[in-house]
Gaussian input, Z-matrix of N, CA and C with variables (Angstrom, degrees):
# hf/3-21g

backbone

0 1
 N
 C     1     B1
 C     2     B2     1     A1
 N     3     B3     2     A2     1     D1
 C     4     B4     3     A3     2     D2
 C     5     B5     4     A4     3     D3
 N     6     B6     5     A5     4     D4
 C     7     B7     6     A6     5     D5
 C     8     B8     7     A7     6     D6
 N     9     B9     8     A8     7     D7
 C    10    B10     9     A9     8     D8
 C    11    B11    10    A10     9     D9
 N    12    B12    11    A11    10    D10
 C    13    B13    12    A12    11    D11
 C    14    B14    13    A13    12    D12
 N    15    B15    14    A14    13    D13
 C    16    B16    15    A15    14    D14
 C    17    B17    16    A16    15    D15
 N    18    B18    17    A17    16    D16
 C    19    B19    18    A18    17    D17
 C    20    B20    19    A19    18    D18
 N    21    B21    20    A20    19    D19
 C    22    B22    21    A21    20    D20
 C    23    B23    22    A22    21    D21
 N    24    B24    23    A23    22    D22
 C    25    B25    24    A24    23    D23
 C    26    B26    25    A25    24    D24
 N    27    B27    26    A26    25    D25
 C    28    B28    27    A27    26    D26
 C    29    B29    28    A28    27    D27
 N    30    B30    29    A29    28    D28
 C    31    B31    30    A30    29    D29
 C    32    B32    31    A31    30    D30
 N    33    B33    32    A32    31    D31
 C    34    B34    33    A33    32    D32
 C    35    B35    34    A34    33    D33
 N    36    B36    35    A35    34    D34
 C    37    B37    36    A36    35    D35
 C    38    B38    37    A37    36    D36
 N    39    B39    38    A38    37    D37
 C    40    B40    39    A39    38    D38
 C    41    B41    40    A40    39    D39
 N    42    B42    41    A41    40    D40
 C    43    B43    42    A42    41    D41
 C    44    B44    43    A43    42    D42
 N    45    B45    44    A44    43    D43
 C    46    B46    45    A45    44    D44
 C    47    B47    46    A46    45    D45
 N    48    B48    47    A47    46    D46
 C    49    B49    48    A48    47    D47
 C    50    B50    49    A49    48    D48
 N    51    B51    50    A50    49    D49
 C    52    B52    51    A51    50    D50
 C    53    B53    52    A52    51    D51
 N    54    B54    53    A53    52    D52
 C    55    B55    54    A54    53    D53
 C    56    B56    55    A55    54    D54
 N    57    B57    56    A56    55    D55
 C    58    B58    57    A57    56    D56
 C    59    B59    58    A58    57    D57
 N    60    B60    59    A59    58    D58
 C    61    B61    60    A60    59    D59
 C    62    B62    61    A61    60    D60
 N    63    B63    62    A62    61    D61
 C    64    B64    63    A63    62    D62
 C    65    B65    64    A64    63    D63
 N    66    B66    65    A65    64    D64
 C    67    B67    66    A66    65    D65
 C    68    B68    67    A67    66    D66
 N    69    B69    68    A68    67    D67
 C    70    B70    69    A69    68    D68
 C    71    B71    70    A70    69    D69
 N    72    B72    71    A71    70    D70
 C    73    B73    72    A72    71    D71
 C    74    B74    73    A73    72    D72
 N    75    B75    74    A74    73    D73
 C    76    B76    75    A75    74    D74
 C    77    B77    76    A76    75    D75
 N    78    B78    77    A77    76    D76
 C    79    B79    78    A78    77    D77
 C    80    B80    79    A79    78    D78
 N    81    B81    80    A80    79    D79
 C    82    B82    81    A81    80    D80
 C    83    B83    82    A82    81    D81
 N    84    B84    83    A83    82    D82
 C    85    B85    84    A84    83    D83
 C    86    B86    85    A85    84    D84
 N    87    B87    86    A86    85    D85
 C    88    B88    87    A87    86    D86
 C    89    B89    88    A88    87    D87
 N    90    B90    89    A89    88    D88
 C    91    B91    90    A90    89    D89
 C    92    B92    91    A91    90    D90
 N    93    B93    92    A92    91    D91
 C    94    B94    93    A93    92    D92
 C    95    B95    94    A94    93    D93
 N    96    B96    95    A95    94    D94
 C    97    B97    96    A96    95    D95
 C    98    B98    97    A97    96    D96
 N    99    B99    98    A98    97    D97
 C   100   B100    99    A99    98    D98
 C   101   B101   100   A100    99    D99
 N   102   B102   101   A101   100   D100
 C   103   B103   102   A102   101   D101
 C   104   B104   103   A103   102   D102
 N   105   B105   104   A104   103   D103
 C   106   B106   105   A105   104   D104
 C   107   B107   106   A106   105   D105
 N   108   B108   107   A107   106   D106
 C   109   B109   108   A108   107   D107
 C   110   B110   109   A109   108   D108
 N   111   B111   110   A110   109   D109
 C   112   B112   111   A111   110   D110
 C   113   B113   112   A112   111   D111
 N   114   B114   113   A113   112   D112
 C   115   B115   114   A114   113   D113
 C   116   B116   115   A115   114   D114
 N   117   B117   116   A116   115   D115
 C   118   B118   117   A117   116   D116
 C   119   B119   118   A118   117   D117
 N   120   B120   119   A119   118   D118
 C   121   B121   120   A120   119   D119
 C   122   B122   121   A121   120   D120
 N   123   B123   122   A122   121   D121
 C   124   B124   123   A123   122   D122
 C   125   B125   124   A124   123   D123
 N   126   B126   125   A125   124   D124
 C   127   B127   126   A126   125   D125
 C   128   B128   127   A127   126   D126
 N   129   B129   128   A128   127   D127
 C   130   B130   129   A129   128   D128
 C   131   B131   130   A130   129   D129
 N   132   B132   131   A131   130   D130
 C   133   B133   132   A132   131   D131
 C   134   B134   133   A133   132   D132
 N   135   B135   134   A134   133   D133
 C   136   B136   135   A135   134   D134
 C   137   B137   136   A136   135   D135
 N   138   B138   137   A137   136   D136
 C   139   B139   138   A138   137   D137
 C   140   B140   139   A139   138   D138
 N   141   B141   140   A140   139   D139
 C   142   B142   141   A141   140   D140
 C   143   B143   142   A142   141   D141
 N   144   B144   143   A143   142   D142
 C   145   B145   144   A144   143   D143
 C   146   B146   145   A145   144   D144
 N   147   B147   146   A146   145   D145
 C   148   B148   147   A147   146   D146
 C   149   B149   148   A148   147   D147
 N   150   B150   149   A149   148   D148
 C   151   B151   150   A150   149   D149
 C   152   B152   151   A151   150   D150
 N   153   B153   152   A152   151   D151
 C   154   B154   153   A153   152   D152
 C   155   B155   154   A154   153   D153
 N   156   B156   155   A155   154   D154
 C   157   B157   156   A156   155   D155
 C   158   B158   157   A157   156   D156
 N   159   B159   158   A158   157   D157
 C   160   B160   159   A159   158   D158
 C   161   B161   160   A160   159   D159
 N   162   B162   161   A161   160   D160
 C   163   B163   162   A162   161   D161
 C   164   B164   163   A163   162   D162
 N   165   B165   164   A164   163   D163
 C   166   B166   165   A165   164   D164
 C   167   B167   166   A166   165   D165
 N   168   B168   167   A167   166   D166
 C   169   B169   168   A168   167   D167
 C   170   B170   169   A169   168   D168
 N   171   B171   170   A170   169   D169
 C   172   B172   171   A171   170   D170
 C   173   B173   172   A172   171   D171
 N   174   B174   173   A173   172   D172
 C   175   B175   174   A174   173   D173
 C   176   B176   175   A175   174   D174
 N   177   B177   176   A176   175   D175
 C   178   B178   177   A177   176   D176
 C   179   B179   178   A178   177   D177
 N   180   B180   179   A179   178   D178
 C   181   B181   180   A180   179   D179
 C   182   B182   181   A181   180   D180
 N   183   B183   182   A182   181   D181
 C   184   B184   183   A183   182   D182
 C   185   B185   184   A184   183   D183
 N   186   B186   185   A185   184   D184
 C   187   B187   186   A186   185   D185
 C   188   B188   187   A187   186   D186
 N   189   B189   188   A188   187   D187
 C   190   B190   189   A189   188   D188
 C   191   B191   190   A190   189   D189
 N   192   B192   191   A191   190   D190
 C   193   B193   192   A192   191   D191
 C   194   B194   193   A193   192   D192
 N   195   B195   194   A194   193   D193
 C   196   B196   195   A195   194   D194
 C   197   B197   196   A196   195   D195
 N   198   B198   197   A197   196   D196
 C   199   B199   198   A198   197   D197
 C   200   B200   199   A199   198   D198
 N   201   B201   200   A200   199   D199
 C   202   B202   201   A201   200   D200
 C   203   B203   202   A202   201   D201
 N   204   B204   203   A203   202   D202
 C   205   B205   204   A204   203   D203
 C   206   B206   205   A205   204   D204
 N   207   B207   206   A206   205   D205
 C   208   B208   207   A207   206   D206
 C   209   B209   208   A208   207   D207
 N   210   B210   209   A209   208   D208
 C   211   B211   210   A210   209   D209
 C   212   B212   211   A211   210   D210
 N   213   B213   212   A212   211   D211
 C   214   B214   213   A213   212   D212
 C   215   B215   214   A214   213   D213
 N   216   B216   215   A215   214   D214
 C   217   B217   216   A216   215   D215
 C   218   B218   217   A217   216   D216
 N   219   B219   218   A218   217   D217
 C   220   B220   219   A219   218   D218
 C   221   B221   220   A220   219   D219
 N   222   B222   221   A221   220   D220
 C   223   B223   222   A222   221   D221
 C   224   B224   223   A223   222   D222
 N   225   B225   224   A224   223   D223
 C   226   B226   225   A225   224   D224
 C   227   B227   226   A226   225   D225
 N   228   B228   227   A227   226   D226
 C   229   B229   228   A228   227   D227
 C   230   B230   229   A229   228   D228
 N   231   B231   230   A230   229   D229
 C   232   B232   231   A231   230   D230
 C   233   B233   232   A232   231   D231
 N   234   B234   233   A233   232   D232
 C   235   B235   234   A234   233   D233
 C   236   B236   235   A235   234   D234
 N   237   B237   236   A236   235   D235
 C   238   B238   237   A237   236   D236
 C   239   B239   238   A238   237   D237
 N   240   B240   239   A239   238   D238
 C   241   B241   240   A240   239   D239
 C   242   B242   241   A241   240   D240
 N   243   B243   242   A242   241   D241
 C   244   B244   243   A243   242   D242
 C   245   B245   244   A244   243   D243
 N   246   B246   245   A245   244   D244
 C   247   B247   246   A246   245   D245
 C   248   B248   247   A247   246   D246
 N   249   B249   248   A248   247   D247
 C   250   B250   249   A249   248   D248
 C   251   B251   250   A250   249   D249
 N   252   B252   251   A251   250   D250
 C   253   B253   252   A252   251   D251
 C   254   B254   253   A253   252   D252
 N   255   B255   254   A254   253   D253
 C   256   B256   255   A255   254   D254
 C   257   B257   256   A256   255   D255
 N   258   B258   257   A257   256   D256
 C   259   B259   258   A258   257   D257
 C   260   B260   259   A259   258   D258
 N   261   B261   260   A260   259   D259
 C   262   B262   261   A261   260   D260
 C   263   B263   262   A262   261   D261
 N   264   B264   263   A263   262   D262
 C   265   B265   264   A264   263   D263
 C   266   B266   265   A265   264   D264
 N   267   B267   266   A266   265   D265
 C   268   B268   267   A267   266   D266
 C   269   B269   268   A268   267   D267
 N   270   B270   269   A269   268   D268
 C   271   B271   270   A270   269   D269
 C   272   B272   271   A271   270   D270
 N   273   B273   272   A272   271   D271
 C   274   B274   273   A273   272   D272
 C   275   B275   274   A274   273   D273
 N   276   B276   275   A275   274   D274
 C   277   B277   276   A276   275   D275
 C   278   B278   277   A277   276   D276
 N   279   B279   278   A278   277   D277
 C   280   B280   279   A279   278   D278
 C   281   B281   280   A280   279   D279
 N   282   B282   281   A281   280   D280
 C   283   B283   282   A282   281   D281
 C   284   B284   283   A283   282   D282
 N   285   B285   284   A284   283   D283
 C   286   B286   285   A285   284   D284
 C   287   B287   286   A286   285   D285
 N   288   B288   287   A287   286   D286
 C   289   B289   288   A288   287   D287
 C   290   B290   289   A289   288   D288
 N   291   B291   290   A290   289   D289
 C   292   B292   291   A291   290   D290
 C   293   B293   292   A292   291   D291
 N   294   B294   293   A293   292   D292
 C   295   B295   294   A294   293   D293
 C   296   B296   295   A295   294   D294
 N   297   B297   296   A296   295   D295
 C   298   B298   297   A297   296   D296
 C   299   B299   298   A298   297   D297
 N   300   B300   299   A299   298   D298
 C   301   B301   300   A300   299   D299
 C   302   B302   301   A301   300   D300
 N   303   B303   302   A302   301   D301
 C   304   B304   303   A303   302   D302
 C   305   B305   304   A304   303   D303
 N   306   B306   305   A305   304   D304
 C   307   B307   306   A306   305   D305
 C   308   B308   307   A307   306   D306
 N   309   B309   308   A308   307   D307
 C   310   B310   309   A309   308   D308
 C   311   B311   310   A310   309   D309
 N   312   B312   311   A311   310   D310
 C   313   B313   312   A312   311   D311
 C   314   B314   313   A313   312   D312
 N   315   B315   314   A314   313   D313
 C   316   B316   315   A315   314   D314
 C   317   B317   316   A316   315   D315

   B1=1.4143
   B2=1.5184
   B3=1.2882
   B4=1.4976
   B5=1.4810
   B6=1.2485
   B7=1.4982
   B8=1.5067
   B9=1.3397
   B10=1.5106
   B11=1.5354
   B12=1.3105
   B13=1.4326
   B14=1.5044
   B15=1.3656
   B16=1.5023
   B17=1.5461
   B18=1.2702
   B19=1.5650
   B20=1.5773
   B21=1.3275
   B22=1.4582
   B23=1.5649
   B24=1.3643
   B25=1.4794
   B26=1.5641
   B27=1.3193
   B28=1.4971
   B29=1.5132
   B30=1.3185
   B31=1.4244
   B32=1.5062
   B33=1.3662
   B34=1.5243
   B35=1.5147
   B36=1.3461
   B37=1.4320
   B38=1.5358
   B39=1.3012
   B40=1.4252
   B41=1.5110
   B42=1.3205
   B43=1.4315
   B44=1.4522
   B45=1.3368
   B46=1.4817
   B47=1.5970
   B48=1.3047
   B49=1.4562
   B50=1.5327
   B51=1.2940
   B52=1.4120
   B53=1.5389
   B54=1.3306
   B55=1.4769
   B56=1.5226
   B57=1.3175
   B58=1.4341
   B59=1.5207
   B60=1.3304
   B61=1.4177
   B62=1.4748
   B63=1.3652
   B64=1.4392
   B65=1.5295
   B66=1.3233
   B67=1.4736
   B68=1.5351
   B69=1.3263
   B70=1.3817
   B71=1.5770
   B72=1.3610
   B73=1.4306
   B74=1.6123
   B75=1.2914
   B76=1.4379
   B77=1.5407
   B78=1.2955
   B79=1.4025
   B80=1.5324
   B81=1.3142
   B82=1.4801
   B83=1.5302
   B84=1.2715
   B85=1.3902
   B86=1.5778
   B87=1.3855
   B88=1.4872
   B89=1.4819
   B90=1.3745
   B91=1.4774
   B92=1.6277
   B93=1.3260
   B94=1.5023
   B95=1.5216
   B96=1.3462
   B97=1.4475
   B98=1.5371
   B99=1.3393
   B100=1.4468
   B101=1.4815
   B102=1.3386
   B103=1.4139
   B104=1.5582
   B105=1.3227
   B106=1.5436
   B107=1.5447
   B108=1.3478
   B109=1.4875
   B110=1.4477
   B111=1.3074
   B112=1.4511
   B113=1.5317
   B114=1.2849
   B115=1.4472
   B116=1.5952
   B117=1.3516
   B118=1.3916
   B119=1.4673
   B120=1.4119
   B121=1.4085
   B122=1.5601
   B123=1.3051
   B124=1.4631
   B125=1.6193
   B126=1.3256
   B127=1.4237
   B128=1.5053
   B129=1.3514
   B130=1.4884
   B131=1.4605
   B132=1.3841
   B133=1.5405
   B134=1.6028
   B135=1.2652
   B136=1.5616
   B137=1.4463
   B138=1.3594
   B139=1.4478
   B140=1.5624
   B141=1.3607
   B142=1.4660
   B143=1.5355
   B144=1.2565
   B145=1.4606
   B146=1.4184
   B147=1.4037
   B148=1.5164
   B149=1.4740
   B150=1.3547
   B151=1.4343
   B152=1.6146
   B153=1.3537
   B154=1.3905
   B155=1.5223
   B156=1.3259
   B157=1.4452
   B158=1.5242
   B159=1.3073
   B160=1.4443
   B161=1.5297
   B162=1.2968
   B163=1.4822
   B164=1.5393
   B165=1.4051
   B166=1.4650
   B167=1.5129
   B168=1.3614
   B169=1.4109
   B170=1.6123
   B171=1.3978
   B172=1.3440
   B173=1.5529
   B174=1.3401
   B175=1.4255
   B176=1.5328
   B177=1.3061
   B178=1.4926
   B179=1.4506
   B180=1.3413
   B181=1.4775
   B182=1.5509
   B183=1.2681
   B184=1.4941
   B185=1.5317
   B186=1.3363
   B187=1.4414
   B188=1.5133
   B189=1.2544
   B190=1.4465
   B191=1.4879
   B192=1.4135
   B193=1.3625
   B194=1.4880
   B195=1.2482
   B196=1.4667
   B197=1.5992
   B198=1.2828
   B199=1.4378
   B200=1.5566
   B201=1.3044
   B202=1.4556
   B203=1.5426
   B204=1.2950
   B205=1.4198
   B206=1.5094
   B207=1.2951
   B208=1.4495
   B209=1.5826
   B210=1.2583
   B211=1.4673
   B212=1.4837
   B213=1.2802
   B214=1.3787
   B215=1.5395
   B216=1.3261
   B217=1.5569
   B218=1.4813
   B219=1.2774
   B220=1.4882
   B221=1.4599
   B222=1.3334
   B223=1.4990
   B224=1.5319
   B225=1.3224
   B226=1.4034
   B227=1.6190
   B228=1.3021
   B229=1.4676
   B230=1.5674
   B231=1.2867
   B232=1.4368
   B233=1.5017
   B234=1.2719
   B235=1.4836
   B236=1.5114
   B237=1.3866
   B238=1.4422
   B239=1.5602
   B240=1.2699
   B241=1.5394
   B242=1.4950
   B243=1.3122
   B244=1.4296
   B245=1.6101
   B246=1.3119
   B247=1.4530
   B248=1.4508
   B249=1.3069
   B250=1.4146
   B251=1.5963
   B252=1.2950
   B253=1.5115
   B254=1.5611
   B255=1.2702
   B256=1.4685
   B257=1.5618
   B258=1.3101
   B259=1.5464
   B260=1.5808
   B261=1.2969
   B262=1.4725
   B263=1.5163
   B264=1.3506
   B265=1.4689
   B266=1.5536
   B267=1.3055
   B268=1.5449
   B269=1.4527
   B270=1.3470
   B271=1.4706
   B272=1.4957
   B273=1.3001
   B274=1.4298
   B275=1.5377
   B276=1.3328
   B277=1.4233
   B278=1.5066
   B279=1.2838
   B280=1.4917
   B281=1.5578
   B282=1.2347
   B283=1.4736
   B284=1.5090
   B285=1.3449
   B286=1.3763
   B287=1.5824
   B288=1.2448
   B289=1.4523
   B290=1.5254
   B291=1.3546
   B292=1.4899
   B293=1.5607
   B294=1.3046
   B295=1.4311
   B296=1.4998
   B297=1.2815
   B298=1.4533
   B299=1.5113
   B300=1.3056
   B301=1.3744
   B302=1.5134
   B303=1.2892
   B304=1.5129
   B305=1.5552
   B306=1.3747
   B307=1.4208
   B308=1.6224
   B309=1.2948
   B310=1.4487
   B311=1.4767
   B312=1.3386
   B313=1.4581
   B314=1.4343
   B315=1.3604
   B316=1.4834
   B317=1.5050
   A1=108.47
   A2=115.14
   A3=120.01
   A4=114.57
   A5=119.68
   A6=121.39
   A7=108.57
   A8=111.63
   A9=116.81
   A10=111.44
   A11=115.97
   A12=121.79
   A13=112.78
   A14=113.80
   A15=117.32
   A16=111.38
   A17=113.03
   A18=115.51
   A19=106.22
   A20=116.71
   A21=119.76
   A22=108.64
   A23=116.83
   A24=121.69
   A25=105.50
   A26=118.80
   A27=120.77
   A28=110.68
   A29=118.42
   A30=121.37
   A31=114.80
   A32=112.68
   A33=118.04
   A34=108.93
   A35=119.13
   A36=123.47
   A37=112.92
   A38=116.02
   A39=123.87
   A40=112.06
   A41=116.10
   A42=121.87
   A43=116.34
   A44=118.68
   A45=121.17
   A46=111.65
   A47=119.43
   A48=115.17
   A49=107.86
   A50=124.47
   A51=128.71
   A52=105.51
   A53=110.89
   A54=114.69
   A55=109.36
   A56=114.93
   A57=123.13
   A58=110.89
   A59=119.87
   A60=126.69
   A61=108.51
   A62=115.29
   A63=121.78
   A64=106.34
   A65=113.81
   A66=119.93
   A67=109.46
   A68=118.19
   A69=123.36
   A70=106.50
   A71=115.40
   A72=118.46
   A73=111.49
   A74=113.17
   A75=118.49
   A76=112.35
   A77=118.04
   A78=125.12
   A79=111.24
   A80=119.75
   A81=126.41
   A82=114.77
   A83=117.93
   A84=126.02
   A85=104.26
   A86=116.00
   A87=122.87
   A88=112.35
   A89=112.80
   A90=118.59
   A91=103.14
   A92=112.19
   A93=119.60
   A94=108.87
   A95=116.56
   A96=120.29
   A97=106.32
   A98=116.78
   A99=123.26
   A100=105.55
   A101=115.07
   A102=122.45
   A103=114.81
   A104=111.86
   A105=118.34
   A106=113.27
   A107=120.00
   A108=123.29
   A109=107.35
   A110=117.84
   A111=123.60
   A112=110.12
   A113=118.11
   A114=127.19
   A115=110.26
   A116=112.34
   A117=118.80
   A118=112.05
   A119=116.79
   A120=116.59
   A121=111.81
   A122=112.44
   A123=117.32
   A124=102.77
   A125=114.56
   A126=119.42
   A127=107.40
   A128=116.53
   A129=118.44
   A130=114.25
   A131=112.27
   A132=123.24
   A133=105.75
   A134=114.69
   A135=118.75
   A136=105.66
   A137=117.61
   A138=125.22
   A139=107.55
   A140=115.21
   A141=119.36
   A142=105.14
   A143=116.86
   A144=122.07
   A145=111.74
   A146=117.15
   A147=123.02
   A148=107.55
   A149=119.14
   A150=124.73
   A151=107.00
   A152=117.23
   A153=119.53
   A154=110.53
   A155=117.95
   A156=120.17
   A157=112.45
   A158=114.94
   A159=124.39
   A160=110.61
   A161=115.48
   A162=120.56
   A163=111.65
   A164=113.02
   A165=115.78
   A166=110.03
   A167=121.01
   A168=124.47
   A169=108.93
   A170=115.12
   A171=118.80
   A172=113.02
   A173=114.53
   A174=119.23
   A175=108.23
   A176=119.58
   A177=120.84
   A178=114.20
   A179=119.25
   A180=120.61
   A181=112.67
   A182=113.55
   A183=117.28
   A184=109.49
   A185=112.63
   A186=122.08
   A187=111.85
   A188=121.63
   A189=123.65
   A190=105.13
   A191=116.36
   A192=122.68
   A193=111.80
   A194=117.65
   A195=120.59
   A196=108.03
   A197=120.42
   A198=119.94
   A199=107.37
   A200=119.61
   A201=126.34
   A202=109.86
   A203=117.39
   A204=122.36
   A205=113.06
   A206=119.05
   A207=123.31
   A208=112.82
   A209=118.79
   A210=125.45
   A211=112.14
   A212=119.57
   A213=125.34
   A214=112.66
   A215=115.34
   A216=116.33
   A217=111.73
   A218=115.90
   A219=126.33
   A220=106.60
   A221=112.64
   A222=123.20
   A223=107.30
   A224=116.66
   A225=124.20
   A226=109.21
   A227=117.40
   A228=121.95
   A229=110.21
   A230=115.13
   A231=118.33
   A232=115.14
   A233=113.27
   A234=122.09
   A235=110.16
   A236=114.94
   A237=120.75
   A238=113.42
   A239=114.89
   A240=117.62
   A241=111.51
   A242=123.17
   A243=124.71
   A244=107.67
   A245=113.59
   A246=119.27
   A247=112.09
   A248=122.01
   A249=122.68
   A250=107.45
   A251=114.20
   A252=120.84
   A253=110.30
   A254=114.45
   A255=119.73
   A256=113.75
   A257=113.33
   A258=122.24
   A259=103.92
   A260=117.88
   A261=119.48
   A262=114.33
   A263=112.88
   A264=114.20
   A265=113.11
   A266=114.47
   A267=115.17
   A268=108.52
   A269=120.27
   A270=124.76
   A271=110.01
   A272=116.65
   A273=121.11
   A274=113.99
   A275=115.81
   A276=117.60
   A277=116.68
   A278=114.08
   A279=121.31
   A280=114.61
   A281=118.43
   A282=121.58
   A283=111.52
   A284=120.05
   A285=124.64
   A286=114.04
   A287=118.40
   A288=122.23
   A289=105.17
   A290=115.58
   A291=125.03
   A292=106.03
   A293=117.10
   A294=122.03
   A295=109.81
   A296=115.99
   A297=122.31
   A298=108.34
   A299=120.01
   A300=128.57
   A301=108.64
   A302=119.37
   A303=120.65
   A304=105.88
   A305=111.62
   A306=119.03
   A307=107.93
   A308=114.11
   A309=121.22
   A310=111.22
   A311=118.38
   A312=120.34
   A313=112.15
   A314=114.03
   A315=117.60
   A316=109.97
   D1=126.33
   D2=175.87
   D3=-74.20
   D4=153.02
   D5=175.16
   D6=-79.74
   D7=144.68
   D8=178.74
   D9=-82.55
   D10=149.30
   D11=173.19
   D12=-60.26
   D13=-29.98
   D14=179.79
   D15=-66.91
   D16=-40.89
   D17=179.62
   D18=-65.71
   D19=-46.55
   D20=179.65
   D21=-52.14
   D22=-49.63
   D23=-172.85
   D24=-65.17
   D25=-40.15
   D26=176.18
   D27=-57.37
   D28=-52.61
   D29=-179.15
   D30=-59.75
   D31=-42.33
   D32=178.50
   D33=-63.60
   D34=-40.97
   D35=173.29
   D36=-56.15
   D37=-45.41
   D38=179.19
   D39=-62.96
   D40=-35.41
   D41=178.12
   D42=-89.35
   D43=5.89
   D44=-173.90
   D45=-72.50
   D46=-6.02
   D47=174.19
   D48=-83.43
   D49=-16.83
   D50=175.47
   D51=-82.32
   D52=137.83
   D53=175.16
   D54=-83.47
   D55=148.72
   D56=168.95
   D57=63.37
   D58=48.73
   D59=168.45
   D60=-103.54
   D61=124.85
   D62=-176.73
   D63=-133.72
   D64=171.31
   D65=176.84
   D66=-139.08
   D67=162.25
   D68=173.38
   D69=-139.76
   D70=127.95
   D71=176.28
   D72=-68.97
   D73=137.42
   D74=177.26
   D75=-146.51
   D76=106.60
   D77=178.11
   D78=54.02
   D79=52.81
   D80=-179.74
   D81=65.24
   D82=18.44
   D83=176.72
   D84=-129.61
   D85=176.81
   D86=-178.28
   D87=-136.71
   D88=126.71
   D89=177.49
   D90=-93.50
   D91=133.08
   D92=-178.94
   D93=-101.36
   D94=129.08
   D95=-177.73
   D96=-115.85
   D97=141.30
   D98=173.52
   D99=-121.70
   D100=123.05
   D101=-178.43
   D102=44.06
   D103=39.36
   D104=175.67
   D105=90.56
   D106=-6.20
   D107=-178.09
   D108=-107.04
   D109=144.24
   D110=174.83
   D111=-72.80
   D112=116.43
   D113=-175.27
   D114=-98.33
   D115=-35.66
   D116=-174.68
   D117=174.30
   D118=-146.24
   D119=-179.73
   D120=-178.24
   D121=172.43
   D122=178.56
   D123=-107.32
   D124=121.28
   D125=-179.27
   D126=-135.14
   D127=120.65
   D128=179.75
   D129=54.28
   D130=39.60
   D131=176.74
   D132=61.14
   D133=34.87
   D134=169.70
   D135=-122.41
   D136=142.91
   D137=171.30
   D138=-93.66
   D139=113.63
   D140=-177.25
   D141=-116.77
   D142=145.81
   D143=174.06
   D144=-127.39
   D145=161.26
   D146=179.64
   D147=-65.84
   D148=144.14
   D149=-171.71
   D150=-86.12
   D151=69.09
   D152=178.10
   D153=-82.95
   D154=167.89
   D155=-179.18
   D156=-60.43
   D157=-39.62
   D158=178.93
   D159=-63.94
   D160=-46.12
   D161=179.17
   D162=-61.19
   D163=-43.28
   D164=-178.98
   D165=-69.44
   D166=-32.64
   D167=-179.23
   D168=-65.65
   D169=-38.47
   D170=-174.52
   D171=-85.00
   D172=-18.10
   D173=177.08
   D174=-133.05
   D175=70.12
   D176=-174.82
   D177=-66.64
   D178=-18.86
   D179=179.95
   D180=-104.10
   D181=11.67
   D182=-175.43
   D183=-66.16
   D184=142.99
   D185=173.76
   D186=-76.30
   D187=143.61
   D188=173.56
   D189=-100.22
   D190=135.14
   D191=-179.11
   D192=-139.78
   D193=156.00
   D194=-179.78
   D195=-89.90
   D196=131.38
   D197=-177.80
   D198=-74.10
   D199=-30.89
   D200=176.52
   D201=-160.41
   D202=161.50
   D203=176.29
   D204=-51.09
   D205=126.42
   D206=175.15
   D207=93.92
   D208=-7.86
   D209=-178.39
   D210=-82.64
   D211=163.12
   D212=169.33
   D213=-74.60
   D214=148.79
   D215=177.30
   D216=-61.82
   D217=148.61
   D218=173.48
   D219=-129.94
   D220=167.98
   D221=-179.49
   D222=-92.68
   D223=131.67
   D224=175.24
   D225=-81.04
   D226=118.35
   D227=174.53
   D228=-86.95
   D229=107.62
   D230=-178.72
   D231=-87.67
   D232=-26.48
   D233=-172.61
   D234=-90.72
   D235=55.16
   D236=-176.29
   D237=-75.11
   D238=-14.43
   D239=178.83
   D240=-81.57
   D241=-8.11
   D242=-173.53
   D243=-104.12
   D244=96.10
   D245=-177.33
   D246=-63.85
   D247=-32.97
   D248=-175.85
   D249=-71.01
   D250=-42.45
   D251=175.80
   D252=-56.76
   D253=-52.95
   D254=178.30
   D255=-52.41
   D256=-43.82
   D257=-176.52
   D258=-66.58
   D259=-47.66
   D260=179.64
   D261=-64.88
   D262=-36.16
   D263=178.37
   D264=-65.80
   D265=-44.86
   D266=-179.85
   D267=-62.57
   D268=-41.77
   D269=-178.59
   D270=-61.25
   D271=-48.12
   D272=-179.84
   D273=-62.47
   D274=-34.07
   D275=-177.94
   D276=-81.35
   D277=-21.02
   D278=-171.32
   D279=-47.44
   D280=-55.65
   D281=-175.83
   D282=-61.25
   D283=-28.05
   D284=-178.48
   D285=-87.34
   D286=-9.68
   D287=-178.35
   D288=-79.97
   D289=145.50
   D290=-176.06
   D291=-71.45
   D292=145.63
   D293=170.27
   D294=-73.66
   D295=133.98
   D296=-173.84
   D297=-56.99
   D298=148.30
   D299=177.43
   D300=-79.49
   D301=137.52
   D302=175.28
   D303=-71.10
   D304=131.69
   D305=179.30
   D306=-86.22
   D307=134.48
   D308=176.77
   D309=-78.08
   D310=158.39
   D311=174.12
   D312=-69.87
   D313=143.85
   D314=-176.51
   D315=-107.66

């Protein structure tokens, strides 16, 4: 099932208190970037984030789910209605997120 543009728009509005949150469409799903680093994504109308230590500390009971077959498990963010929580979550995760790899010329 592909994610809806409506759910993406809802999540982006919820994250609007955080500066420099962007997304990129990828195969009917959406990758969420925070200050240039991949923080998570929208997969099947679920907001999933990378399982960093900070994210696990803030969501100790979070379910782990696969964004798609063959992917690494991510944490399901269930409290998507809480803007302050989402802002704090991204900020806490930032330093633990990997630096994006430079893409070579194709």
